[in-house]
C-alpha positions in Angstrom: -149.2 159.3 88.0 -149.0 155.5 88.7 -151.0 154.2 91.6 -147.9 152.4 92.9 -146.1 155.7 93.4 -149.1 157.5 95.0 -148.0 160.2 97.5 -150.1 162.0 100.1 -149.6 165.5 101.4 -149.6 164.3 105.0 -149.6 161.0 106.8 -151.7 160.1 109.9 -149.7 158.8 112.9 -151.8 159.3 116.1 -155.5 159.8 115.4 -157.6 159.6 118.5 -159.6 162.9 118.7 -159.2 166.6 117.6 -156.6 167.2 120.3 -154.6 163.9 120.3 -153.9 164.0 116.6 -150.4 163.9 115.1 -149.3 163.7 111.5 -146.1 163.6 109.4 -146.4 166.5 107.0 -143.5 165.5 104.9 -142.7 162.8 102.3 -140.3 161.1 104.6 -140.9 160.5 108.3 -137.4 161.7 109.1 -137.6 164.8 107.0 -139.4 167.1 109.5 -140.8 167.3 113.0 -144.1 165.5 113.4 -147.0 167.9 113.8 -150.5 168.4 115.2 -153.1 168.6 112.5 -153.0 172.4 112.9 -149.3 172.4 111.8 -147.9 173.1 115.3 -144.9 171.1 116.2 -145.8 167.9 118.2 -142.5 166.3 117.9 -141.7 162.7 118.2 -138.3 161.2 117.5 -137.2 157.7 116.5 -133.7 156.3 116.3 -132.5 152.8 115.3 -129.0 151.9 116.5 -127.3 149.0 114.7 -124.0 147.7 116.0 -123.3 151.0 117.8 -124.3 153.3 114.9 -127.5 155.3 115.4 -129.7 156.5 112.6 -132.8 158.6 112.7 -136.0 157.2 111.2 -138.5 159.8 112.6 -138.4 163.5 113.3 -135.4 165.9 113.3 -132.4 165.8 115.6 -130.5 168.8 116.8 -127.7 169.6 114.2 -125.7 172.8 114.8 -122.1 172.8 113.5 -121.6 176.3 115.1 -122.0 174.7 118.5 -120.3 171.5 117.6 -123.5 169.6 117.8 -124.0 166.9 115.2 -127.0 164.6 115.3 -127.1 161.1 113.8 -127.6 160.7 110.1 -131.0 159.5 108.7 -131.7 156.0 107.7 -133.1 155.9 104.2 -136.9 155.6 103.9 -137.8 153.0 101.2 -141.5 153.1 101.3 -144.6 154.4 103.1 -148.0 152.6 102.9 -151.3 153.9 104.1 -154.3 151.7 104.8 -157.5 152.8 106.5 -156.2 152.1 110.0 -152.4 152.0 109.5 -149.5 154.0 108.3 -146.5 151.8 107.7 -143.0 153.0 107.0 -140.1 150.9 105.7 -136.4 151.9 106.2 -133.3 150.1 105.2 -129.5 150.3 105.1 -126.7 147.9 104.3 -127.4 145.9 107.5 -131.1 145.9 108.4 -134.6 146.7 107.3 -136.8 148.5 109.8 -140.6 148.6 109.6 -142.5 151.0 111.8 -146.3 150.9 111.9 -148.6 153.6 113.4 -152.1 152.6 114.1 -155.1 153.7 116.3 -157.8 151.0 116.5 -160.7 153.1 115.2 -162.9 150.1 114.5 -166.4 151.4 114.2 -168.2 148.4 115.4 -166.5 148.6 118.8 -167.3 151.9 120.4 -165.4 151.3 123.6 -162.3 150.6 121.6 -163.0 153.4 119.2 -163.2 156.0 122.1 -160.1 154.7 123.9 -157.4 157.4 123.6 -154.5 155.0 123.1 -152.5 154.7 119.9 -149.9 152.1 118.9 -146.4 152.2 117.4 -145.2 148.7 116.4 -141.8 147.9 114.9 -139.9 145.0 113.4 -136.2 144.7 112.5 -134.7 142.1 110.2 -131.2 141.7 108.7 -130.6 142.5 105.0 -127.0 141.1 105.0 -127.6 137.7 106.4 -125.7 138.5 109.6 -126.7 138.9 113.3 -126.7 142.4 114.7 -127.0 144.2 118.1 -129.8 146.7 117.8 -131.6 149.3 120.0 -134.9 151.1 119.2 -135.4 154.5 120.7 -138.6 156.5 120.5 -139.6 159.7 122.3 -142.6 162.0 122.6 -142.1 165.6 123.5 -144.0 167.6 126.1 -145.4 169.6 123.2 -148.1 166.9 122.8 -149.5 167.9 126.2 -149.8 171.7 125.7 -151.4 174.3 123.5 -148.3 176.6 123.5 -144.7 175.8 124.4 -144.6 178.3 127.3 -147.0 176.1 129.4 -145.6 174.2 132.4 -145.6 170.5 132.6 -144.9 167.9 135.2 -143.1 164.5 134.6 -144.3 161.6 136.6 -144.5 157.8 136.8 -147.3 155.3 137.3 -147.2 151.6 137.8 -147.5 151.0 134.0 -146.4 154.2 132.3 -144.5 157.5 132.4 -146.6 160.6 131.9 -146.5 164.3 131.4 -149.1 166.5 133.1 -150.2 169.9 131.8 -150.1 172.2 134.8 -151.9 175.2 133.3 -155.2 174.6 135.0 -157.1 175.4 131.8 -159.3 172.4 131.6 -162.3 173.3 129.4 -161.6 177.0 129.8 -161.4 178.1 126.2 -162.7 177.1 122.8 -161.4 177.8 119.3 -160.1 176.4 116.1 -156.3 176.7 116.0 -155.9 175.2 119.5 -154.2 172.2 121.1 -155.1 170.7 124.4 -154.1 172.5 127.6 -154.9 170.0 130.3 -154.6 166.3 131.1 -151.9 163.7 131.0 -149.8 162.3 128.1 -148.7 158.7 128.7 -146.0 156.4 127.3 -146.1 152.7 128.1 -144.7 149.4 126.8 -144.5 145.8 127.9 -140.7 145.6 127.3 -137.8 148.0 127.3 -137.2 151.1 129.4 -139.3 154.2 129.8 -137.6 157.4 130.9 -137.9 161.2 130.9 -135.2 163.6 130.0 -134.2 166.9 128.4 -133.8 166.8 124.7 -130.2 167.8 125.3 -129.3 164.4 126.8 -131.1 162.5 124.1 -127.7 161.2 122.9 -127.2 159.4 126.1 -130.8 158.1 126.2 -130.8 156.6 122.7 -127.4 155.0 123.3 -128.9 153.3 126.4 -126.7 155.2 128.9 -127.9 156.2 132.3 -129.4 159.7 132.1 -128.9 160.0 135.9 -129.6 163.4 137.4 -131.0 164.6 134.1 -134.1 162.6 134.6 -137.2 164.8 134.8 -139.4 162.6 136.9 -140.8 164.6 139.7 -140.0 167.9 138.1 -141.8 170.8 136.5 -140.4 172.4 133.3 -141.6 174.5 130.4 -142.9 172.3 127.6 -140.8 174.2 125.0 -137.7 174.8 127.0 -135.5 173.3 129.8 -132.1 174.0 131.3 -130.2 171.9 128.8 -132.2 172.1 125.6 -135.5 172.8 124.0 -137.9 169.9 124.3 -138.3 167.7 127.3 -139.4 164.2 126.4 -140.7 160.9 127.6 -138.7 158.1 125.9 -138.8 154.4 125.2 -135.5 152.4 124.8 -135.3 148.7 123.9 -132.1 146.7 123.2 -132.2 143.4 121.3 -130.3 141.0 119.1 -131.5 140.5 115.6 -130.9 137.2 113.8 -132.3 135.8 110.6 -135.8 135.6 112.0 -135.9 139.3 113.0 -137.6 140.7 116.0 -140.6 142.9 116.7 -142.3 144.8 119.6 -144.6 147.7 120.3 -145.3 150.7 122.5 -148.4 152.7 123.4 -149.0 156.4 123.5 -152.1 157.5 125.3 -153.8 160.7 126.5 -156.0 161.0 129.6 -158.0 164.2 129.1 -159.9 163.6 132.4 -163.0 165.5 131.2 -163.5 165.7 127.4 -166.2 168.4 126.7 -168.5 170.8 128.3 -172.1 170.0 127.3 -174.6 172.7 128.1 -172.9 173.6 131.3 -171.7 170.3 132.6 -168.6 168.3 131.9 -168.8 165.0 130.0 -166.2 162.2 129.7 -165.0 159.9 127.0 -167.4 157.1 126.0 -165.1 154.3 127.3 -165.5 155.5 130.8 -169.3 155.1 130.8 -169.2 151.9 132.9 -166.8 153.1 135.5 -163.5 152.3 133.6 -160.6 154.6 134.2 -157.9 155.7 131.8 -155.5 153.2 133.5 -158.0 150.4 132.9 -158.0 151.3 129.2 -154.2 151.6 129.0 -153.7 148.2 130.8 -156.1 146.6 128.3 -154.3 148.2 125.4 -151.1 146.6 126.5 -152.5 143.3 127.5 -154.6 142.7 124.4 -152.3 144.2 121.8 -152.2 141.0 119.6 -156.0 140.7 119.6 -156.4 144.4 118.7 -153.8 144.2 116.0 -155.6 141.3 114.5 -158.9 143.2 114.6 -157.2 146.1 112.8 -155.8 143.8 110.1 -159.2 142.2 109.5 -161.1 145.5 109.3 -158.5 146.9 107.0 -158.7 143.9 104.7 -162.5 144.0 104.6 -162.7 147.7 103.8 -160.0 147.6 101.2 -161.6 144.6 99.5 -164.9 146.5 99.3 -163.2 149.7 98.1 -161.2 147.9 95.4 -164.5 146.7 93.8 -164.9 150.4 92.8 -161.2 150.8 91.9 -157.7 150.6 93.3 -157.6 154.4 93.1 -160.8 154.6 95.2 -159.2 152.3 97.8 -156.3 154.7 98.2 -158.7 157.7 98.7 -160.7 156.1 101.4 -157.5 154.8 103.0 -156.2 158.4 103.6 -159.7 159.6 104.6 -160.7 157.0 107.1 -158.8 158.0 110.3 -159.2 161.7 109.6 -163.0 161.5 109.3 -163.3 159.7 112.6 -160.6 161.4 114.7 -161.9 164.9 114.1 -164.8 163.8 116.4 -164.9 163.1 120.1 -167.0 160.2 121.3 -168.4 160.9 124.8 -171.3 160.0 127.1 -173.8 162.3 128.7 -175.2 160.0 131.3 -176.6 157.1 129.3 -176.6 159.0 126.0 -173.8 158.8 123.6 -172.6 161.9 121.7 -170.2 161.9 118.7 -169.1 165.5 118.4 -167.3 166.9 115.4 -164.9 169.8 115.3 -164.8 172.0 112.3 -161.1 171.9 111.6 -159.8 175.2 110.2 -163.3 176.3 109.3 -164.0 178.1 112.7 -163.9 175.3 115.2 -167.7 174.9 115.6 -168.8 171.7 117.3 -171.6 169.3 116.1 -172.1 171.5 112.9 -175.1 170.1 111.0 -173.8 170.8 107.6 -170.5 169.1 108.5 -172.4 166.1 109.8 -174.4 165.8 106.6 -171.5 165.2 104.3 -169.7 163.1 106.9 -172.4 160.4 107.4 -171.8 157.9 104.6 -168.8 156.3 106.4 -170.8 156.0 109.7 -174.0 154.8 108.0 -172.0 151.9 106.5 -170.2 150.7 109.7 -172.0 152.2 112.7 -175.3 154.1 112.1 -175.7 154.6 115.9 -172.9 157.2 115.6 -175.0 159.2 113.2 -177.7 159.4 116.0 -174.9 160.5 118.4 -173.9 163.2 115.9 -177.4 164.6 115.7 -178.3 164.6 119.4 -176.5 167.8 120.4 -178.6 169.6 117.7 -181.9 168.1 118.9 -181.0 169.0 122.5 -180.1 172.6 121.6 -183.1 173.1 119.2 -185.5 171.9 121.9 -184.1 174.5 124.5 -185.4 177.9 125.2 -182.2 179.4 123.9 -183.1 178.6 120.2 -185.7 181.1 119.0 -186.0 180.1 115.3 -188.5 177.8 113.5 -185.7 176.1 111.5 -182.8 173.9 112.6 -179.6 175.3 114.2 -176.2 175.3 112.6 -174.1 174.0 115.5 -174.1 173.4 119.2 -171.1 175.4 120.2 -167.4 175.8 119.6 -165.1 172.8 120.4 -164.7 171.7 123.2 -167.5 173.9 124.7 -171.0 172.9 123.5 -173.2 175.5 125.2 -175.2 176.7 122.2 -174.7 177.9 118.7 -171.9 180.3 118.0 -172.1 180.6 114.2 -173.7 183.9 113.2 -173.5 185.6 116.6 -173.1 189.4 116.8 -173.1 191.2 120.1 -174.4 188.1 121.8 -177.3 187.7 119.5 -177.9 185.2 116.6 -178.3 187.1 113.4 -181.0 185.7 111.0 -179.0 186.8 108.0 -176.1 184.5 109.0 -178.3 181.4 109.5 -178.9 178.5 107.1 -182.6 177.8 107.4 -183.2 175.6 104.4 -179.8 173.9 104.6 -180.0 172.7 108.2 -183.7 171.7 108.1 -183.0 169.6 105.1 -179.8 168.2 106.5 -181.4 167.1 109.8 -184.4 165.4 108.1 -182.2 163.6 105.6 -179.7 162.4 108.2 -182.6 161.0 110.3 -184.1 159.4 107.3 -180.8 157.7 106.4 -180.4 156.4 110.0 -184.0 155.0 109.9 -183.6 153.5 106.4 -180.4 151.7 107.6 -182.2 150.5 110.8 -185.3 149.4 108.7 -187.5 151.2 111.3 -188.5 154.7 112.1 -187.8 154.6 115.8 -185.3 157.5 115.8 -187.7 159.7 113.8 -190.5 158.9 116.2 -188.3 160.0 119.1 -188.0 163.5 117.5 -191.3 163.5 115.7 -192.6 167.0 116.6 -189.5 168.9 115.7 -188.9 167.0 112.5 -192.5 167.7 111.5 -192.0 171.4 112.1 -188.8 171.5 110.1 -190.5 169.6 107.2 -193.4 172.1 107.1 -190.8 174.9 107.1 -189.3 173.3 104.0 -192.8 173.0 102.4 -193.4 176.7 103.0 -190.0 178.2 102.2 -187.8 175.5 100.6 -188.6 175.4 96.9 -187.2 178.8 95.9 -184.8 179.8 98.7 -184.5 183.4 99.6 -181.0 185.0 99.7 -179.3 182.9 102.3 -176.3 180.7 103.1 -176.0 177.0 102.4 -173.3 174.6 103.5 -171.0 176.1 100.8 -171.1 179.3 102.8 -167.6 180.2 101.7 -169.2 181.1 98.4 -171.4 183.6 100.1 -175.2 184.2 100.1 -177.2 183.0 97.0 -180.8 183.4 96.3 -182.9 180.9 94.2 -180.2 178.2 94.8 -181.2 175.2 92.7 -179.2 172.6 94.6 -180.5 173.9 97.9 -184.0 173.6 96.4 -183.2 170.0 95.7 -182.3 169.5 99.3 -185.6 170.9 100.5 -187.5 168.7 98.1 -185.6 165.6 99.2 -186.1 166.5 102.8 -189.9 166.7 102.2 -189.8 163.4 100.3 -187.8 161.7 103.1 -190.3 162.8 105.7 -193.0 161.2 103.5 -190.9 158.0 103.5 -190.5 158.1 107.3 -194.2 158.6 107.8 -194.8 155.5 105.6 -192.4 153.6 107.8 -194.4 154.7 110.9 -197.5 153.4 109.3 -198.9 156.9 108.7 -199.5 156.0 105.0 -202.0 158.8 104.2 -199.7 161.5 105.8 -196.7 160.0 104.0 -198.4 160.1 100.6 -199.2 163.8 101.2 -195.6 164.8 101.6 -194.4 162.4 98.9 -196.8 164.0 96.5 -195.7 167.5 97.5 -192.1 166.6 96.8 -193.0 165.1 93.4 -195.0 168.2 92.4 -192.1 170.4 93.4 -189.6 168.2 91.5 -191.6 168.7 88.3 -191.7 172.5 88.9 -187.9 172.4 89.6 -187.2 170.7 86.3 -189.0 173.4 84.4 -187.4 176.3 86.2 -183.9 174.9 86.6 -183.5 173.6 83.0 -180.8 175.5 81.0 -180.4 173.7 77.7 -178.4 170.5 78.3 -178.0 170.9 82.0 -179.5 172.6 85.1 -178.7 176.0 86.6 -176.8 177.1 89.7 -179.8 179.4 90.5 -183.2 179.7 89.0 -182.6 183.2 87.8 -179.1 182.6 86.4 -179.0 181.4 82.8 -175.6 180.1 81.7 -174.8 178.9 85.2 -174.3 175.4 86.6 -173.5 173.5 89.8 -172.9 170.0 91.2 -176.4 168.8 92.3 -175.0 166.6 95.0 -178.2 166.7 97.0 -179.9 164.5 94.4 -178.0 161.5 95.8 -180.7 160.7 98.3 -183.3 160.1 95.5 -180.9 157.4 94.2 -179.9 155.9 97.5 -183.4 155.8 99.0 -185.0 154.7 95.7 -187.7 157.3 95.9 -187.9 158.3 92.2 -188.8 161.9 93.0 -186.8 163.4 90.1 -186.9 162.3 86.5 -184.1 160.0 85.4 -183.1 162.2 82.5 -182.1 165.0 85.0 -179.4 162.7 86.4 -178.2 161.7 82.9 -178.0 165.2 81.6 -176.1 166.5 84.7 -173.4 163.8 84.5 -173.0 164.4 80.8 -172.5 168.1 81.5 -170.1 167.5 84.4 -167.9 165.4 82.2 -167.3 168.5 80.0 -166.2 170.6 83.0 -163.6 168.4 84.7 -160.3 170.0 85.2 -156.9 168.4 85.8 -157.6 168.1 89.6 -161.3 167.7 89.6 -164.8 169.0 88.9 -165.4 172.6 90.0 -168.2 173.1 92.6 -170.1 175.5 90.3 -169.7 178.1 87.6 -168.6 180.9 90.0 -165.0 179.5 90.6 -162.8 176.7 89.7 -162.4 175.6 93.3 -164.0 172.3 94.3 -165.0 170.1 97.2 -163.8 166.6 97.5 -166.9 165.3 99.2 -169.4 166.7 96.7 -167.4 165.4 93.8 -167.6 161.8 95.0 -171.3 162.3 95.8 -171.9 163.3 92.2 -170.6 159.9 91.1 -173.6 158.3 92.8 -176.0 160.1 90.4 -175.1 157.7 87.6 -173.7 154.2 87.0 -171.2 155.8 84.6 -167.9 154.1 85.6 -165.9 156.3 83.3 -167.1 159.4 85.1 -166.3 157.9 88.5 -162.8 157.0 87.4 -162.2 160.5 86.1 -163.2 162.0 89.5 -161.2 159.5 91.4 -158.0 159.9 89.4 -158.2 163.7 89.4 -158.5 163.6 93.2 -155.5 161.3 93.5 -153.6 163.6 91.2 -154.4 166.5 93.6 -153.2 164.5 96.6 -150.0 163.6 94.7 -149.2 167.0 93.2 -150.3 169.6 95.8 -147.6 171.5 97.6 -149.8 172.1 100.6 -148.5 169.6 103.2 -151.6 169.3 105.3 -154.1 166.6 106.2 -156.5 165.9 103.4 -158.1 169.2 102.4 -161.6 169.1 101.1 -161.5 172.6 99.4 -159.0 173.2 96.7 -158.6 174.6 93.2 -159.4 172.1 90.5 -156.9 173.7 88.1 -153.9 173.9 90.3 -154.3 171.5 93.3 -153.7 174.5 95.6 -155.6 174.3 98.9 -158.2 177.1 99.2 -158.9 176.3 102.9 -159.9 173.7 105.4 -157.9 170.6 106.5 -158.4 167.5 108.6 -162.2 167.9 108.4 -164.7 165.1 109.1 -166.5 165.7 105.8 -164.1 163.2 104.1 -166.4 160.6 105.6 -168.5 161.5 102.6 -165.9 160.0 100.2 -167.2 156.6 101.4 -170.6 157.2 99.7 -169.7 154.8 96.8 -169.9 152.0 99.4 -173.2 153.1 100.9 -176.1 150.8 100.1 -179.7 150.7 101.5 -181.7 147.5 101.3 
């Protein structure tokens, strides 16, 4: 596979949050309906008309010969290019070349912009035959983007700057779950130039030809999102006519979603972060329209900087982080609880839990690099819940609820009670301490650890008591089931203890810091003796002939703590190189499935560039060859590229770990 021909299983189009999240799950933008990350149809249609001849560049048009209905032909897609912030399609025929760019300005150093639920579609047209042409650009968004299921009722309305679709179900923050779309709020379409309208899908032919849709306009009407009197999908549409000369022409439109209230947080509603200073959705939309050129330039500059950094690893690595970037961010929702920011993840197709600690843990490298404050915002829901009377255990919780309702942990509940057997005691204590340590190491001060000192101390002491040789329990790789004497989980406990020692040193508590550092070093020596299995280290202390990726060792390297002997890292990498399959390194000796995040983490254990290249190229081959047309899965078979489960998860933020440095 040549990098120049790299394909992806799905392409991000609109990436604002877990609900406002649309992809093309096809190799060509006009080969299928566009879809929500769950796979449900969230159709958008695009048509370019040149000298009276319309051609489809996005979505699927009605084509039913039995009813004498024939939609326009497709224009040929020549290329698709993905950068961290943009997906750019190029189409061409004998007359013109059309470039369509989808981008959401997820720039991590601007949290107001990051949280703004407005996405852009820009386009440019230029002649390929040296002649002038009369052109029209048509784009629509269906009411399906505003509903969970097609049978929900929507209302079409107008504002001073947009047309909108309102969900009429009255279900705002009434249900939680995994395979869900939004069932409240307002979908908006806006543009500086051109016409904005609303019509049944059945009169789309008149709309994209620029004809008056007259009485078929849906403004002021209520209809079913998935049906109407004339056809199937009522839409908001944008139409713009223009002449194209040798210089070409370009323009843009905005698609936004006003969710009114975003989440429920321990019994109260909280709103998107951009509203914290009294701004409304319309303020945000106005700014998006007004400052398009400024924002587009910011997007270009951020893209260029990130790609430049990633290419220092390899061109292949730059492609991996490009397809991962928007997914890792937009599976979160950035909100404000009073003055406190919260960056809440959703477990996508892994049960819908919110603020899951062992999803935060692999996700943080991206955010540590560009906005460490967001890691604090990821951890706050867990600290809030763990400090409440509802949490009865001595160890850290797994989650804070099920998206979008954060009212306490839902993982491991039976008959309303949290079962101890379904908890992750060592896993989550280690994760919380390591995440806090990473935040403080980046900040070069221990302020955040001081803020949560007592509970972090308690969790560290829990690791000292129970962490070295874990009992039969779950870890983050819970899909593999319970495992006793887990060597990699033991590493996490040891590194959690060592990190607490580092934090105490940063607080000026040198004697206490030395105590925990020495405990960690003693346990590391003991670990080496018990985990050793010839030329590598075991999956579990009692399982000779086993092995696993020891991804939790990365913090010893990144923090520069030197808790484990260097030959452990060298031996592990040498052994991993003998186990790499066509599409990657298996997670452990129990199965040939693997995890994308943990594979990249393993490349930090050594400066072996050959090993890194093998992992990167195998992952690119998986993305290129898999038949599972879904957003970047993190769990797949290393021998076949078949998805085992999970898609669109935030853990792909972990793929940025090669760019993570601590001074």
